[in-house]
N, C-alpha and C positions, 0 to 999 in steps of 0.2 A: 504493500500500500504506500510505501515511501512516506511522503508527507502530504499526500493529496487530501487527506481529511483534516489536516491541521486547521483549527479555527472554523471549520465548516459547521453550519447549524443544521442538524438533522431533526426533523419532526417525525417521530415514530408513532404510527397509528397501530394499535393492537386490537384485533377483533376476536370474536368468540371462536374457540376451538382448542383442542388439547395441545396444539403446537404453541399456544401462547406462552408456555413455560420457557420456550427458547428465546423469547424477547429479553429476558433478564440477561442471558449471556451475550446477546447481541448488543445491548446497551453497554456492557463492560468492554466489548471489543471496540465499539465505536469511540468510546471515551479514551481507551488506551491508545487509539490512533490519533488522538488530538481533537476529536469532534466534540461539540457541545450538543447535548441531547435533551429534548423535551418530549414528553409522552402524552398521547391522547388515547384513552381507553373507551371502548364501547361498553354498554351495560353487560352484554354477554361476556366480554373479555374479563370483567371483574368477577365472574363466576369461576374462572380458571386460575387466576393469579391476582393478588391484591395490589391496589394502587400503592400501598405503603412500601411494598417490595421494590417496585419500579421507581418510586420516589427516592428511596435510599441509594439505588444504583445510579440514577441519572443525576442526582444532586439538585433536582428541580421539582417543584410541585407537579403532580400528575393532574391532567385536565380530563374531566369526565362529563361535564354538563354544559350544554349549549346555553342554557338559561341561568347561568351563574350570575346573580345580581351584582356581585363585586366586580367580576371581570367585565361584564357587558356594559357597565357604566361607562367604560372607556372603549367600547366596541372590541373587547378582548379577542374574539375569534378572528377579526380582521387583522389585528396587530400580530397575532400568532402566525397567520398565513403569510404575512409580509416578512416575518422574522426568519422563516425557514429558507435555507438554500436548497434543501431536498425534503420532500414529503415521501416517506416510505411506509406503506401499510404492510406489516409483517407480524403475524400471519394475516393474509387477506382471505377471508372466507368467501364462498360462492355468493353468499348474500351481499357482502360488502362490495364485491366486484360488480354485481348486478346493479346495485344502487348508484355507485359512482359512474357507471356507464350511462345510466338513464338520467343523470343529473339530479337525483333525489337528494335533498338536504334536510333530513329529518333528525339528525343528531349532530353533535359537535364535529366528529371526524368527517362526515360527508359534507358538512357546510364548509369546513376548512379546505377540503379538497377543491370545491368550486371556487373559493375565494383566493386561492393561491395561483400566482402567475409563473412560479419558478419550476424547477425540475420535479418530476413526480415518478414514483415507482411503486410496484406492488410485488409481494412475494406470496404467491398462492399457496394455500394449505387446505386440503379437503379430501374426502373419500375419493378413491380412484374413479368410481362411476360418475360422481358429481363433476369431477374434472373432465371426464370424457364427454359429458353431455353436450349436445349441440348448442344449447343456450349459453352455457359457460364459454365454449369455444368462440361463439359469435361475439360475446361481450369482450373477450380478450382481443379479438381481431379489431374491434372498434377502438379499444384503448391503445393498442399499438399504433394504429393510424393517427391517433391524436398525439403521439410522441411519448406515451407512457412506457417506461421500461418495465419489463416483466422478468423477475429473477426466479428461475426455476419453473416448475418444482422438480424435486428429485423423485426417484422411484425406489420402491422397497416395501418392506412390511409396515403396515399401518396399524394404528391403535385399535381399529375395529376388527383386525384380523385379515383384512384384504391385502393383496399384494399388487402394486402397480404405481402409476404416476400420481402425485398429489402430496408427497411429503415436503414439508418446509425445508429449504436448504439449511445447512448448519450455519451457526453464527459467524464463523470465520469466513465462510463463502459469501454470506450476505454483506459483511463489512467490506470485502474486496469488491463486490458488485457496486456498493455505494461509492467507493473510491474511483471506480472506472467512470462514473457519471461526471467526474470533474476533469476529464481529459478529452477534449473535443477534437483536437487536431486542426481546428479552423485556421490557425495561424502558423501551421507547421512550416519551418524554413524561413520565417520572417524575423527581421530584426526590429525590436521596439525600444525606443528611448522615451522615458517618461520623467517629467519633472513633477515634484510633489512638495506640498507643505508651503510654509511662508519663507520669506527672506528677511534678514535683519540688516538694517543700515545703521551703523554706529554713529552716535552723537559725540561720545567721549569714551574713555576706557570702561565705563560701567553702565552706560545707557545706550538704548538703540530704539529705532522706529521699526514697527512690525505690524502684523495683523493676526486675526484669530484663526487662520487656517490650521487644521489639525493634521493634514496630510492623508487622512483616512481614504479619501476617494482615489488618490494616486496610488497608494499602496494596494488597495483592492484591485485596481486595474492591473498593476504589475503582477499580482497573483493570478488574476484571470487570464492574462496573456500567456503566462507560463503554462497554465492548465491547457490553453489552446495550442501549445506547441512552440511558442515563440522563444527566441533568445532575448532576454530583457535586461536593459540597463536602467536603473532607477536613480535619478539625481535628486537627492532629498535635501530640503532646507532643514532648519533646526526643529526636529520633531522627536517625540518619545514613542516610537513604534518599532517593533522588531522587524528585521529584514525578512521578507517572504522567501520561502525555500526556492533555491535555484535562480535567484535574482542577484545580479551584480549591482551593488549599491555604491554610489559616490556621494559623500556628504559635503555640502557646501553651506555657506552662511549668507553671503550677500548676493545681490542680483548679478554683479559683474562676475563673481565666481561661478554662478549658475550658468551664465552665458558661455564662459570659457569651457566648462565641463560639458555643456550641451554640444558646442561646436566640435569638441574632440570626439565625443561619443558618436555623433552623427557621421563624422568623417570616417571613423573606423568601421561603422556599420555599412556605410555606402561602399567602402572598399571590399567588404566581405560579401555583401548580399546584393549590391546594386540598388538603384533608386526605386525600382519597381517593388522590391521586397523590404523596403525600409520605411518605418513609421516613426514620427515624432509626435508625442502627445504632451501638450503643455497644460497640466492640471495645477501647477504651482500658482500660488497667489503672490506674484512678484511685486515688490514695492515699486511703484511708479517713479518715486523720487528718492533722493538721498541728500544728506547734508553736503553743501559745497565744501565745507571744511570740517574735519574731525578734530576735536580738541585733544591735545596731548594729555591733559590732566582733567580730572573731574570738574565739570562746570559747577561753580558755586552760586548759590542764591545771592542776588544783589540785596544789599541792606536797605536801599531806598527805592528801588524799582521793582514792581511786581510783575514785569513782563520780561520775556526773553525772545529776542529776535534771532531766527535761524534761517539762513538762505538755503533753499533747496534747489537741486538741479535734477534734471530728468535722467532716469536710469535707461540703459539700453533696452530695446524691445526684443525680448528673446524669441518669441514665436514668430514675429515678423522677420527677424534676421534669418532664422532657419528656413522660413518660407521663401526667402529671397535667394537661396542658394541655387546654383546650377552646376550639376544636376542636384535635385532636391528630393527629400523623402515625401511621402504623403504626410501632410501636417494637419493635426487636429488640435484646435484650441478649445479653451473653456472660458465661459463668461459667467462669473458670479456677480449678480447684480441685485440691487434693492428696489429698482423701479424700471418701468419700460423694458423689461428683461429681454423680450424677443426683438424689439427694435434695436437695442444696443448690440445684441448678439449678431444679428444679421448684418448690421453696419460693420462690425469688426470682421466678420467673415469675408466681406468683399474688400474692405480697406486694407487688410493685411494679407489678402490673397491666399486664404486658407482653403483646405480641401473639405474640412468639416468643422463644425463648432457645436459644443454642447453647452446649454445654458441652464441656470437654475436661479431661483429667487432666494438669496441668503438672508433676506429679512424675515423669512419664516423660521420659527423656532424649532420646527419638527424636522427640518432637512438642512443640508448644507454644513457650514462650519460647526465642528465639534459633535455633530450628530452622527449616529450610526446608520441613518437612513438618508435617502436622497430621492429626488424626482427631477427629471430633465426633459428638455426638448432638444433634439439634434437636428441641425440644418446642414445642407450641402448644396452646392450649385449644380443644376442640371443644364442641358443645352438651352431649354426654353422655359424653365421654371425653377423654383426653389424646392429641393427635396426636404421632407420634414418627417420626423418620427418622434412620437411621444413615448417616454419611459415613465410609467406610473410609479408612485411612491413604493419603494421597496428598500431592502437593505443595500448598503453600498456594494456589498459583494455581488448581489444579484444584478444591480444596475451595471456593474463592471462586466459581468458575463454577457449581458444584453448588448453592451457597447462593443464587445469583441465580435459579436455576430454582425453588427453594422460595419465595423472595420473590415471584416472579411469580405463583405459585399462590395464595399467601395474599392478595396484593393483589386477585386475581380473586375470591376468596371474600369478601373484605371489601366489594367493590363491589356 
């Protein structure tokens, strides 16, 4: 599994059946691989294994009721659906498979399934004849067409005494199947350079100008691009985030350092992969200005004057500089705005000659800076119109994966 499940959010749905006992071992395997796990149990599942057992193993409260007044005061089922990187129903009974196929939402698990926009998977477990029934097989065909991954089942002796297909895969196999969901190959052979976080512009030896960027979106994108098969260089401003697995990280402080690191990384990537296979993604919140002079010593407060005058000069425009190269990579910019978000973003797209731009409203407290969630609109120029794609509110990791799909499409169009 290497590190493909590190920091992944797995929502495990447990339905009724004797195989529900395997969910305990599955939770342990997922957590050992670095995943965070939350559990939703149907009423039937609770007849086979207790919520307290799965709560102790997952380290999180187990969710059992759609109409929980405390959770639903904040639309808890919607937030839980957004939280998940992958929803896995294991074991998935014939009844649960039929209900999610038909879009029935009469309990918490089936409602979450409908409300989730991310990856989905089921691990069937049932009597061999129920598995072979035409209705079950038809339902599975529909789910596969919708992009739902089906893990198993295995064959062998069943609890009822029958022998045949319908056994739930073992926990280690299911954990490996989950890990495989985070390796799409969409960007295989591509070189991706990503800037992330804020920059700091020194005023004196102890003070600086900066902003509230956490770097989470850029780091999530780096992780998603690696999952998609790319070779990734992450140029990070001052942030307190661990380096994603298999990502080459370059730490910088100020805008000029970030530009120098970006130019060097892009030049190396272009020499290795060529401009068709190279992408520059500018998620960093770069300071537009810096002090014209940095004081050698700490600036002291004036005894008579309550004001301090500082002359600012403009920093280099990193994304425009990279977009102006010849040859140049595909360049994707980000626009974090507080008003007229789409107008500012599309203006930036054309003014800086970018290939794509993703914009979001950072005045919202529920997305953007410091938040674990985001929502974006992505624009790109077409021959006779402006391409547009909405990314609804979701975790930054899920938003990042959706952006890799858009990147792969634009790279294909560019080629």
